[in-house]
Phi, psi and omega in degrees: 000143175260172182298333182269352182305318184296347179267355183299325178234133175261174182293340184252023187283340184264114185239127173278133181238173178295332184256000181159247176204159173243146177234119181273117181238158174237156178286146178267354183270159188267359177228154176294148182222153172287155182298336175301341177278358175282107183279320176204155171224119178247134182218131168235142176232121185049053180062007177268125178287138174257110176301140183304331178285353173263006185239129167246159189241120183245132176207143178060029181080003186237147185245129180234151171280163179303322185294334181281341191295325185299340186250011186261076184278338182259356177260112192258148174254101183286136188307323180275357181259146172275158172247158177238127173262119174269121186244125178274113176196173177232014193257352181274140175242147177297139172088001179254160181260136182234140173275119176252131175240120184243123166244129180235116179252119183242134177271124185262109192285345182255003170242107182256131182232160172085172185295331182271354181065044180277147177297141182289137180266113175259111184248135178230144179235140179223133170239132187213139166278120182235139180275125178284150178218161183283132173292128174279131180276000000 
């Protein structure tokens, strides 16, 4: 774990929506990165795996599927900005506490490792109990 990992989820990150829920996240890296650097997102809520096809990623007012992220070299996730994971589900209730486990893997393009010089994968995991609240429109 790095020093910024604890900031990936705030106490008010879990929002119940009409179509599922939103999870507000922050990057654990110390610099802004293009969305193409998002290597993986793993998410569990109350021990239930959320498949990546049920997650879309919002930053800069734009929403992308997880499969689109690898080609987004010109779209940046700025270090001071939160991103929103939109999660399609029907199992969250407002006002209940849920155990949220988030894994975020970022490919660092300026730190090359291994004999092939591949970008380093900086992966962080955080588990936090969050009280769900209704998203305000």
